[in-house]
N, CA and C of each residue as an Amber inpcrd file, in Angstrom:
protein
   210
 -24.4290000   6.6160000   7.0080000 -23.3420000   6.0820000   7.8060000
 -23.1480000   6.9950000   9.0110000 -23.1660000   6.4320000  10.2200000
 -22.9840000   7.2250000  11.4290000 -21.5370000   7.6170000  11.6320000
 -21.3540000   8.5500000  12.5180000 -20.0040000   9.0800000  12.7860000
 -19.0140000   7.9860000  13.2060000 -19.3680000   7.1070000  14.1590000
 -18.4060000   6.0710000  14.5550000 -18.0320000   5.1360000  13.4080000
 -18.9980000   4.8300000  12.5410000 -18.6960000   3.9520000  11.4050000
 -17.7590000   4.6480000  10.4250000 -17.9270000   5.9650000  10.2470000
 -17.0330000   6.7050000   9.3490000 -15.6090000   6.6830000   9.8840000
 -15.4850000   6.8680000  11.1980000 -14.1540000   6.8610000  11.8160000
 -13.5310000   5.4800000  11.6820000 -14.3250000   4.4400000  11.9180000
 -13.8110000   3.0760000  11.7710000 -13.3800000   2.8130000  10.3290000
 -14.1630000   3.3160000   9.3880000 -13.8280000   3.1400000   7.9630000
 -12.5150000   3.8430000   7.6360000 -12.3320000   5.0590000   8.1290000
 -11.0800000   5.7880000   7.8930000  -9.9020000   5.0460000   8.5190000
 -10.0940000   4.5270000   9.7140000  -9.0210000   3.7900000  10.3780000
  -8.6590000   2.5290000   9.5930000  -9.6740000   1.8530000   9.0650000
  -9.4200000   0.6560000   8.2620000  -8.6420000   1.0210000   6.9900000
  -9.0160000   2.1020000   6.3300000  -8.2940000   2.5440000   5.1320000
  -6.8430000   2.8830000   5.4690000  -6.6270000   3.5210000   6.6150000
  -5.2690000   3.8670000   7.0300000  -4.4450000   2.6110000   7.3330000
  -5.0700000   1.6110000   7.9620000  -4.3700000   0.3520000   8.2350000
  -3.9850000  -0.3530000   6.9400000  -4.9030000  -0.3720000   5.9870000
  -4.6100000  -1.0120000   4.7020000  -3.4710000  -0.2970000   3.9860000
  -3.4860000   1.0320000   4.0190000  -2.4220000   1.8120000   3.4000000
  -1.0800000   1.5090000   4.0700000  -1.0830000   1.4480000   5.3750000
   0.1480000   1.1540000   6.1140000   0.6920000  -0.2240000   5.7280000
  -0.2050000  -1.1940000   5.5750000   0.2140000  -2.5410000   5.1970000
   0.8370000  -2.5920000   3.8140000   0.2610000  -1.8620000   2.8840000
   0.8060000  -1.8580000   1.5160000   2.1410000  -1.1280000   1.4890000
   2.2710000  -0.0630000   2.2620000   3.5700000   0.6290000   2.3260000
   4.6460000  -0.3020000   2.8870000   4.2670000  -1.1100000   3.8730000
   5.2100000  -2.0780000   4.4390000   5.5950000  -3.1130000   3.3880000
   4.6360000  -3.5090000   2.5840000   4.9120000  -4.4630000   1.5020000
   5.9250000  -3.8910000   0.5190000   5.7940000  -2.6120000   0.1760000
   6.7540000  -1.9600000  -0.7300000   8.1480000  -2.0080000  -0.1170000
   8.2440000  -1.6750000   1.1690000   9.5630000  -1.6990000   1.8360000
  10.1490000  -3.1110000   1.8400000   9.3220000  -4.0950000   2.1180000
   9.7980000  -5.4820000   2.1500000  10.3050000  -5.9220000   0.7790000
   9.5920000  -5.5420000  -0.2610000  10.0160000  -5.9010000  -1.6110000
  11.3390000  -5.2210000  -1.9680000  11.5200000  -3.9910000  -1.5080000
  12.7830000  -3.2960000  -1.7640000  13.9360000  -4.0150000  -1.0710000
  13.7000000  -4.4520000   0.1570000  14.7400000  -5.1700000   0.9070000
  15.0660000  -6.4940000   0.2200000  14.0290000  -7.1880000  -0.2490000
  14.2650000  -8.4640000  -0.9370000  15.1270000  -8.2700000  -2.1750000
  14.9410000  -7.1570000  -2.8710000  15.7230000  -6.8990000  -4.0810000
  17.1860000  -6.5990000  -3.7630000  17.4600000  -6.1570000  -2.5490000
  18.8280000  -5.8080000  -2.1670000  19.6480000  -7.0270000  -1.7360000
  18.9890000  -8.1350000  -1.4910000  19.7190000  -9.3280000  -1.0590000
  20.6480000  -9.7940000  -2.1760000  21.8750000 -10.1310000  -1.8130000
  22.8090000 -10.6080000  -2.8410000  22.4150000 -12.0000000  -3.3430000
  22.8600000 -12.2940000  -4.5460000  22.6530000 -13.6250000  -5.0940000
  21.3060000 -13.8520000  -5.7600000  20.5600000 -12.7840000  -6.0160000
  19.2640000 -12.9240000  -6.6870000  19.4880000 -13.1160000  -8.1850000
  18.7260000 -13.9970000  -8.7580000  18.8090000 -14.1660000 -10.2140000
  18.1550000 -12.9610000 -10.8890000  18.5030000 -12.7400000 -12.1390000
  17.9210000 -11.6240000 -12.8940000  16.4140000 -11.7900000 -13.0180000
  15.9800000 -13.0160000 -13.1920000  14.5410000 -13.2830000 -13.3170000
  13.8040000 -12.9390000 -12.0150000  14.4010000 -13.3240000 -10.8970000
  13.7580000 -13.0340000  -9.6100000  13.7580000 -11.5270000  -9.3300000
  14.8380000 -10.8410000  -9.6920000  14.8910000  -9.3870000  -9.5040000
  13.8070000  -8.6860000 -10.3180000  13.6050000  -9.1510000 -11.5440000
  12.5580000  -8.5640000 -12.3770000  11.1850000  -8.8210000 -11.7650000
  10.9800000 -10.0280000 -11.2780000   9.7190000 -10.3820000 -10.6450000
   9.4620000  -9.5020000  -9.4190000  10.4850000  -9.3250000  -8.5890000
  10.3370000  -8.4850000  -7.3960000  10.0820000  -7.0230000  -7.7750000
  10.7500000  -6.5510000  -8.8290000  10.5400000  -5.1790000  -9.2830000
   9.1000000  -4.9980000  -9.7830000   8.5890000  -6.0030000 -10.4860000
   7.2020000  -5.9400000 -10.9520000   6.2260000  -5.9150000  -9.7720000
   6.5020000  -6.7370000  -8.7660000   5.6550000  -6.7400000  -7.5710000
   5.7050000  -5.3940000  -6.8500000   6.9020000  -4.8170000  -6.7820000
   7.0420000  -3.5120000  -6.1370000   6.2640000  -2.4370000  -6.9000000
   6.3530000  -2.4630000  -8.2210000   5.6200000  -1.4950000  -9.0390000
   4.1070000  -1.6300000  -8.7920000   3.6490000  -2.8530000  -8.7180000
   2.2370000  -3.1010000  -8.4610000   1.8320000  -2.5920000  -7.0730000
   2.6780000  -2.8410000  -6.0820000   2.3860000  -2.3860000  -4.7190000
   2.3830000  -0.8580000  -4.6480000   3.3040000  -0.2170000  -5.3810000
   3.3250000   1.2530000  -5.4020000   2.0480000   1.8110000  -6.0350000
   1.5570000   1.1470000  -7.0690000   0.2970000   1.5690000  -7.6900000
  -0.8560000   1.4110000  -6.6900000  -0.8060000   0.3350000  -5.9180000
  -1.8380000   0.1340000  -4.9030000  -1.7790000   1.2200000  -3.8310000
  -0.5700000   1.6450000  -3.4640000  -0.4210000   2.7320000  -2.4890000
  -1.1000000   3.9910000  -3.0270000  -0.8750000   4.3080000  -4.2860000
  -1.4870000   5.5080000  -4.8740000  -3.0100000   5.4220000  -4.8280000
  -3.5450000   4.2560000  -5.1790000  -4.9960000   4.0960000  -5.1610000
  -5.5590000   4.1790000  -3.7470000  -4.8620000   3.5730000  -2.8020000
  -5.3390000   3.6260000  -1.4090000  -5.2640000   5.0470000  -0.8510000
  -4.2400000   5.8010000  -1.2560000  -4.1540000   7.2060000  -0.8360000
  -5.3440000   8.0010000  -1.3760000  -5.6810000   7.7740000  -2.6420000
  -6.8270000   8.4630000  -3.2330000  -8.1130000   8.0800000  -2.5170000
  -8.2610000   6.8000000  -2.2040000  -9.4630000   6.3420000  -1.5060000
  -9.5530000   6.9720000  -0.1190000  -8.4240000   7.0630000   0.5650000
  -8.4070000   7.6610000   1.8970000  -8.7250000   9.1530000   1.8300000
  -8.1450000   9.8490000   0.8750000  -8.4320000  11.2800000   0.7240000
  -9.9110000  11.5100000   0.4140000 -10.4720000  10.6810000  -0.4490000
 -11.8860000  10.8050000  -0.7840000 -12.7550000  10.5370000   0.4420000
 -12.4270000   9.4850000   1.1900000 -13.2140000   9.1460000   2.3770000
 -13.1410000  10.2600000   3.4040000 -11.9700000  10.8780000   3.5480000
 -11.8430000  11.9940000   4.4880000 -12.6820000  13.1800000   4.0420000
 -12.7030000  13.4370000   2.7480000 -13.4980000  14.5680000   2.2530000
 -14.9920000  14.3220000   2.4410000 -15.4110000  13.0710000   2.3750000
 -16.8200000  12.7280000   2.5600000 -17.2250000  12.6780000   4.0250000
 -16.2570000  12.4830000   4.9010000 -16.5390000  12.3770000   6.3270000
 -16.8530000  13.7330000   6.9570000 -16.4940000  14.7870000   6.2770000
 -16.7020000  16.1240000   6.8530000 -18.0910000  16.6190000   6.6040000
């Protein structure tokens, strides 16, 4: 993999991480809206937990890619 492709790959990983972090924030905001049913709140909490797990995995992938780029 050439240098420009490595940089593009790192940038893509960073964009994906940013998107998932935004998803976590959006899910948190949705849970704060009044009038949510208990079932919907549980569903949103489950989605948030899943998104947080994805953030952790994407962080690990980004750290690994950075270590390999050097």
